[in-house]
C-alpha positions in Angstrom: 95.3 36.5 -5.9 96.0 40.1 -4.9 96.1 41.8 -1.5 92.7 43.4 -2.0 91.0 40.3 -3.0 88.1 38.7 -0.9 88.0 35.0 -0.8 84.6 33.2 -0.8 85.1 29.7 0.4 83.1 26.7 1.5 83.9 24.1 4.1 86.5 21.3 4.2 85.6 18.1 2.3 83.4 20.3 0.0 80.2 18.8 -1.5 78.6 19.9 -4.6 76.5 22.6 -2.9 79.6 24.1 -1.2 81.6 24.4 -4.5 78.7 25.6 -6.6 77.4 28.2 -4.2 80.8 29.6 -3.9 81.2 30.0 -7.6 77.7 31.5 -7.8 78.2 34.0 -5.0 81.6 35.2 -6.4 79.9 35.8 -9.8 77.1 37.8 -8.1 79.6 40.0 -6.0 82.0 40.5 -9.0 79.1 41.8 -11.1 79.3 45.1 -8.9 83.0 44.9 -8.2 84.6 43.0 -11.0 87.7 40.7 -10.1 87.5 41.4 -6.4 85.9 38.2 -5.2 87.7 34.9 -5.7 85.8 31.6 -5.4 87.9 29.2 -3.5 87.9 25.6 -1.9 89.8 23.9 0.9 89.2 20.4 -0.2 89.2 18.1 -3.3 86.4 18.0 -5.8 84.2 15.0 -5.8 83.1 12.9 -8.7 79.6 14.2 -8.5 80.8 17.9 -8.4 83.4 17.2 -11.2 80.4 15.8 -13.2 78.5 19.3 -12.6 81.5 21.5 -13.6 82.2 19.6 -16.7 78.5 19.6 -17.7 78.4 23.4 -17.5 81.8 24.1 -18.7 83.1 25.6 -15.5 86.5 25.6 -13.6 86.8 24.4 -10.0 87.5 27.2 -7.5 91.1 27.9 -6.7 92.5 25.6 -4.0 93.5 27.5 -0.8 94.9 25.3 2.0 94.9 28.1 4.6 93.8 31.7 5.0 96.6 32.4 7.5 98.3 35.6 6.4 101.3 35.0 4.1 104.0 37.0 2.6 101.9 37.5 -0.5 99.6 39.5 1.6 102.1 42.2 2.5 103.6 45.0 0.3 107.1 44.2 -0.8 110.1 46.5 -1.7 110.9 45.1 -5.2 114.0 47.3 -5.7 117.4 45.4 -6.4 120.7 46.2 -8.2 122.8 44.2 -10.6 125.8 42.4 -9.4 128.0 44.1 -12.1 127.4 47.7 -11.1 130.0 49.6 -9.0 129.5 49.4 -5.3 129.4 53.2 -5.2 126.1 53.2 -7.3 124.6 50.6 -4.9 125.5 52.7 -2.0 123.9 55.8 -3.7 120.8 53.7 -4.4 120.6 52.6 -0.7 121.1 56.3 0.4 118.4 57.6 -2.1 115.7 55.0 -1.0 116.8 54.9 2.6 117.5 51.2 2.5 119.8 49.4 4.8 120.2 46.4 2.5 120.1 46.0 -1.2 119.4 42.8 -2.9 121.8 42.0 -5.6 120.8 40.0 -8.8 122.4 38.6 -11.9 121.3 39.6 -15.5 118.2 37.0 -15.1 117.1 38.8 -11.9 118.2 35.7 -10.0 119.1 36.7 -6.3 122.9 36.3 -5.8 123.5 38.1 -2.7 122.9 41.3 -0.6 124.8 44.4 0.1 124.3 45.8 3.7 125.3 48.9 5.4 127.3 46.7 7.8 128.9 44.9 4.9 129.8 48.1 3.2 131.6 49.5 6.5 133.4 46.1 7.1 134.7 45.8 3.5 136.4 49.2 3.7 137.3 49.6 7.3 138.9 46.2 7.4 140.8 46.7 4.1 144.4 46.0 4.3 146.3 49.4 4.0 149.3 47.6 2.6 147.2 46.1 -0.1 147.8 47.4 -3.6 144.9 49.5 -5.0 143.6 48.0 -8.3 140.9 48.4 -10.8 138.9 45.8 -12.5 138.0 46.1 -16.3 135.4 48.9 -16.6 134.4 51.6 -19.1 136.3 54.7 -19.2 133.2 56.8 -18.8 132.1 54.8 -15.7 135.3 55.8 -13.9 134.9 59.4 -15.1 131.4 59.4 -13.6 132.5 57.9 -10.3 135.4 60.4 -10.0 133.1 63.3 -11.1 135.9 64.0 -13.6 136.2 65.6 -17.2 137.5 63.2 -19.9 140.3 65.2 -21.5 141.7 62.6 -23.7 139.2 59.6 -24.4 141.9 57.4 -25.8 140.2 54.1 -25.0 136.6 53.0 -24.2 137.6 50.3 -21.8 140.1 50.1 -19.0 141.7 46.7 -18.2 142.4 45.1 -14.9 145.4 47.0 -13.5 147.0 48.4 -10.5 146.4 52.0 -9.3 149.4 54.2 -8.3 149.4 57.5 -6.5 152.4 59.4 -7.7 153.7 61.9 -5.1 157.3 61.2 -4.5 159.8 58.6 -5.9 158.6 58.9 -9.4 161.3 56.5 -10.5 160.1 53.7 -8.3 156.5 53.9 -9.7 157.9 54.0 -13.3 159.8 50.8 -12.6 156.8 48.8 -11.5 154.1 50.1 -13.8 152.5 48.0 -16.7 150.6 49.1 -19.7 147.3 48.3 -17.9 148.0 50.4 -14.8 146.6 53.8 -13.9 148.4 56.7 -12.2 147.1 59.4 -9.9 149.1 62.7 -10.2 148.8 66.3 -9.2 150.1 69.6 -10.7 153.4 68.1 -11.9 153.7 68.2 -15.6 157.2 66.4 -15.9 155.6 63.6 -13.8 152.6 63.5 -16.0 154.7 63.2 -19.1 157.1 60.7 -17.8 154.2 58.5 -16.8 152.5 58.9 -20.3 155.9 58.0 -21.8 156.2 54.9 -19.7 152.9 53.5 -21.2 150.3 54.1 -18.5 146.7 53.0 -19.4 145.2 56.1 -18.0 146.3 59.3 -16.1 144.1 60.8 -13.5 145.0 64.4 -12.7 143.8 65.2 -9.3 142.9 68.4 -7.3 141.8 70.4 -10.3 145.3 70.7 -11.7 145.6 72.1 -15.1 146.1 69.8 -18.1 148.7 71.2 -20.4 148.8 70.9 -24.2 151.9 69.0 -24.1 150.3 66.3 -21.9 147.2 66.1 -24.0 149.3 65.7 -27.2 151.5 63.1 -25.6 148.5 61.1 -24.3 147.0 61.0 -27.7 150.3 59.8 -29.3 150.6 57.0 -26.7 146.9 56.1 -26.5 146.6 57.0 -22.8 143.4 58.2 -21.4 143.4 61.4 -19.4 140.9 62.3 -16.7 140.8 65.5 -14.8 139.1 65.8 -11.4 138.7 68.2 -8.5 139.1 65.4 -6.0 142.2 65.1 -4.0 144.5 62.0 -4.6 143.3 60.3 -1.4 139.6 60.8 -2.4 140.4 59.5 -5.9 141.9 56.4 -4.5 138.9 55.9 -2.1 136.4 56.4 -4.9 138.3 53.9 -7.3 138.1 51.4 -4.3 134.4 52.0 -4.3 134.2 51.2 -8.1 134.5 47.5 -7.4 131.5 45.7 -8.6 128.7 44.7 -6.1 129.6 41.1 -6.6 132.9 41.7 -4.8 131.3 43.3 -1.8 128.0 41.4 -1.3 127.3 38.6 1.1 125.7 35.4 -0.1 124.3 33.9 3.0 121.0 35.8 2.4 117.9 34.5 4.3 115.1 33.9 1.9 111.3 33.2 2.2 108.6 32.5 -0.5 105.4 34.2 -1.2 103.3 31.3 0.1 105.2 31.3 3.5 103.2 32.4 6.6 103.7 35.8 8.2 104.7 34.0 11.4 107.4 32.1 9.6 108.7 35.1 7.9 108.9 37.0 11.2 111.2 34.1 12.6 113.4 34.2 9.6 113.8 38.0 9.8 114.3 38.1 13.5 117.1 35.5 13.4 118.8 37.2 10.3 122.0 39.4 11.0 120.5 41.6 8.2 117.2 42.0 10.1 115.6 41.4 6.7 114.9 38.6 4.3 114.5 38.4 0.4 111.4 37.0 -1.2 112.2 34.6 -4.0 110.2 32.7 -6.5 111.1 29.5 -8.6 114.8 29.3 -9.3 115.6 32.0 -6.6 114.0 34.7 -8.8 114.1 38.0 -6.8 110.6 39.3 -5.9 111.1 41.7 -3.2 112.5 42.6 0.3 110.8 42.4 3.7 112.0 43.8 7.0 110.9 44.1 10.5 109.1 47.3 9.7 107.3 45.5 6.9 106.2 42.8 9.3 104.8 45.2 11.9 101.7 45.8 9.8 98.5 43.9 10.8 97.6 41.8 7.9 94.5 39.6 7.6 92.9 37.8 4.7 89.4 39.0 4.0 87.0 35.9 3.9 83.4 35.2 3.2 82.3 31.8 4.5 79.6 29.7 2.7 77.8 26.5 3.7 79.2 26.4 7.2 79.6 28.5 10.3 81.8 26.3 12.6 85.5 26.5 13.2 85.9 22.6 12.9 84.7 22.9 9.3 86.4 26.0 8.2 89.5 26.4 6.2 92.7 26.4 8.3 93.9 29.7 9.5 90.3 31.0 9.8 91.0 32.4 13.4 93.4 34.8 11.9 91.2 35.9 9.0 88.9 38.8 8.8 85.5 37.2 8.2 83.3 39.7 6.4 80.1 37.5 5.9 78.6 34.1 6.5 75.9 32.5 4.4 74.7 29.1 5.5 71.7 26.8 6.0 73.0 24.6 8.8 72.7 24.8 12.7 74.5 27.5 14.3 78.1 26.7 15.3 80.8 28.3 17.3 82.5 30.7 15.0 82.9 34.2 16.6 84.2 37.4 15.3 85.7 40.6 16.7 83.4 42.9 14.8 79.8 42.6 13.5 79.5 40.7 10.2 76.6 39.9 7.8 75.2 36.5 8.8 72.5 34.9 6.8 71.4 31.5 8.0 68.2 30.3 6.2 66.9 26.8 6.9 66.4 25.9 3.3 67.7 22.7 1.5 71.0 24.2 0.2 73.2 27.3 0.2 72.8 27.4 -3.5 69.2 28.2 -2.9 70.0 31.2 -0.8 72.6 32.4 -3.5 70.0 32.0 -6.3 67.6 34.2 -4.3 70.3 36.8 -3.8 70.5 36.9 -7.7 66.8 37.5 -7.8 66.9 40.1 -5.2 69.6 41.9 -6.9 67.8 41.8 -10.3 70.9 40.1 -11.8 70.6 37.1 -13.9 73.3 34.4 -13.5 75.1 33.2 -16.5 73.6 29.9 -17.9 76.8 28.1 -16.6 76.5 29.5 -13.1 72.8 28.9 -13.2 73.5 25.2 -13.9 76.0 24.9 -11.1 73.6 26.5 -8.6 70.9 24.1 -9.7 73.4 21.1 -9.3 74.0 22.5 -5.7 70.3 22.4 -4.9 69.6 19.0 -6.5 72.6 17.4 -4.7 72.0 18.7 -1.3 68.2 18.0 -1.4 68.8 14.5 -3.2 66.6 15.8 -6.2 64.1 17.2 -3.7 63.7 13.9 -1.7 65.2 15.0 1.6 63.1 16.2 4.4 65.1 19.4 4.4 63.6 20.4 1.0 61.5 23.5 1.2 59.2 25.4 -1.3 62.1 28.0 -1.6 64.4 25.2 -3.0 61.8 24.1 -5.6 61.2 27.6 -6.8 65.0 28.3 -7.0 65.5 25.1 -9.0 62.7 26.0 -11.5 64.2 29.5 -11.9 67.8 28.2 -12.6 66.6 25.3 -14.8 65.0 27.8 -17.1 68.3 29.8 -17.4 70.5 26.7 -17.8 68.2 25.0 -20.2 68.1 21.6 -18.3 65.4 19.4 -16.9 66.0 18.8 -13.3 64.0 15.5 -13.3 66.6 14.2 -15.9 69.8 15.9 -14.7 69.2 15.4 -10.9 69.3 11.6 -10.8 72.3 11.4 -13.1 74.1 13.9 -11.0 73.5 11.9 -7.9 74.5 8.6 -9.5 77.9 10.1 -10.6 78.7 10.4 -6.8 77.9 6.9 -6.0 80.7 4.8 -7.5 81.5 3.5 -4.2 83.7 0.4 -5.0 86.3 2.5 -6.8 87.3 4.4 -3.7 89.5 3.3 -0.7 87.3 3.0 2.5 89.3 5.8 4.2 88.6 8.3 1.2 85.0 7.1 1.1 84.3 7.8 4.8 86.2 11.1 4.9 85.2 13.0 1.6 82.0 14.2 3.2 82.4 14.3 7.0 81.6 17.1 9.5 82.7 17.6 13.1 80.2 18.5 15.7 80.3 19.3 19.5 77.3 18.0 21.3 77.0 18.6 25.0 80.6 18.1 25.9 81.3 15.3 23.3 83.2 15.6 20.0 81.7 13.7 17.2 82.3 13.3 13.5 79.4 12.4 11.1 80.3 11.1 7.7 77.6 10.6 5.0 77.9 8.4 1.8 75.0 8.4 -0.6 74.1 5.1 -2.2 71.4 3.8 -4.5 70.9 0.7 -2.3 71.8 -0.9 0.9 73.8 -3.6 -0.6 77.2 -1.9 -0.4 76.9 -1.1 3.3 75.8 -4.7 4.0 78.6 -6.5 2.1 81.3 -4.2 3.5 80.1 -3.9 7.0 83.4 -5.3 8.5 85.7 -3.1 6.5 83.7 0.0 7.2 83.6 -0.7 11.0 87.3 -1.3 11.1 88.1 1.9 9.2 85.6 3.8 11.5 87.6 2.7 14.6 90.9 3.9 12.9 89.4 7.2 11.9 88.1 7.8 15.4 91.6 7.5 16.7 93.2 9.6 14.0 90.8 12.3 14.3 90.6 12.3 18.1 86.8 12.3 18.4 84.7 10.6 21.1 82.5 9.1 18.5 82.6 8.6 14.7 79.4 7.9 12.8 78.9 6.9 9.1 75.5 7.2 7.4 75.1 5.2 4.2 71.9 7.0 2.9 69.8 5.1 0.3 68.6 8.1 -1.8 65.7 5.9 -3.3 64.6 4.2 0.0 64.4 7.3 2.3 66.5 5.6 4.9 70.1 5.3 6.0 72.3 2.5 7.5 74.3 3.8 10.4 77.8 2.7 11.6 79.4 3.9 14.7 82.8 3.7 16.5 83.1 4.9 20.1 83.8 3.7 23.6 81.6 0.9 24.8 79.5 3.0 27.1 78.6 5.4 24.5 77.7 2.6 21.9 75.6 0.9 24.5 73.6 4.0 25.5 73.0 4.8 21.9 71.9 1.2 21.3 74.3 0.7 18.4 75.8 -2.8 19.3 74.6 -4.5 16.2 75.5 -2.6 13.1 74.6 -1.4 10.7 71.4 0.1 12.2 68.6 1.0 9.8 67.3 4.4 10.4 64.0 4.8 8.5 63.4 8.5 7.3 66.9 9.7 8.2 68.1 11.3 5.0 69.8 14.6 6.3 72.5 14.8 8.7 71.6 18.3 10.0 67.7 17.8 10.1 67.3 14.1 10.9 70.5 12.7 12.5 72.0 15.4 14.6 68.6 16.5 16.2 67.7 13.0 17.0 71.2 11.9 18.4 71.7 15.3 19.9 68.9 14.6 22.4 70.4 11.3 23.2 73.7 12.8 23.9 72.0 15.5 26.0 70.9 12.6 28.4 74.3 11.2 29.0 
């Protein structure tokens, strides 16, 4: 998912309407702006929804646990340097790109360290002046490039690991110490140049723009000694050779790292506590992805989100308070979500959000694909219990007929099978059964949770009454609500059995001591249960 994508997402514990309306609305919006809108979910897919997805050969929306801004939402500096390149080249890159820190990687782009301005300065300021200058194995042409030198005698392609001598005085002392792998820096002193070549030096660096005589060139060719000529003075040559060490010998390895999925707030903490004032972004196996700094994190970053099938913070994906809400489409009561700027808000009291989305297709003169039409039909049939709920409107019936024609299915046959697929209650633990479709409400100063379980008879609720009540008490404690209600709705009897957990005073006032309580005609949470019990809470 890219930085410019817009997430379309339903509520927690998503039902079939939530999942299918998200898929449908993403298809509609992508018709005008291909690939921009991403259908998402923040909960698991139920058995009923999975049946709908499988029937119409569709993938579930991408799972997103939070829309809190993450590292993946900010631009990253992806530049890095290989660990085997000379430090002077790393420094040049840092200067060219105005970077205070350069990530260092191996040949597989795995992060191995970091070269910083501070590290460069410390490496050379603290260098022991008595330490013998040395050279690691490197191509002759690399050394020539670093020294801005002309290769007079290219006697060898590679230089080995050897010491570097600056021959100013006491030539005999230098000659007594040299080995065939060593390098000598000399000035305009042809006898010294010839003596060093004769002693078997690996390479001769003639500094300060001194001329290179024919006798020296001939001797070097005869003894297989390389000769470089540079305008740098002897001190500068030594300094540049010191800078020719590979980045791996200068880099620091205690590099702070973050991952793409980490939150911006977490990344800010890591960067703030880092001595580098930066952090490297890595993937699996420490693969280098990019660099973030304090400057990077100063940008105001928000995920753009469209909410479907809900309009309350308690039901929304985590991190919604930090997101940029662009639009809300719903068919429930008005909740408590507030925004800093005006947004599109469509709240239509129809039987399902899928009905609203289907009508948007019609208004836009865009026909959904047969697969999406089948999913939107599933959302309508699920949320209206095959048009049996009191929330069903003529708009739902018209939308279902329109979608059924495109999908090529008979709602009267498909609907009951869809609902039955979500009613395998014995196979689920009681906690999962009671939490897979629950919603939190705030009614007149009291926090309540209402779970709804669709059944084909009252037998399950009656035979498992004690287990259900015990689990409700547990869930009330863990969720921290004042009352936890569970509706076991018989889709064929137009009634629900109600279980409740709460303090004694609340249960007594609601007349719910003997449970379950049969509620005739109560099929919908939002239209039947909440209005009725909301009035009772108003009187507390």
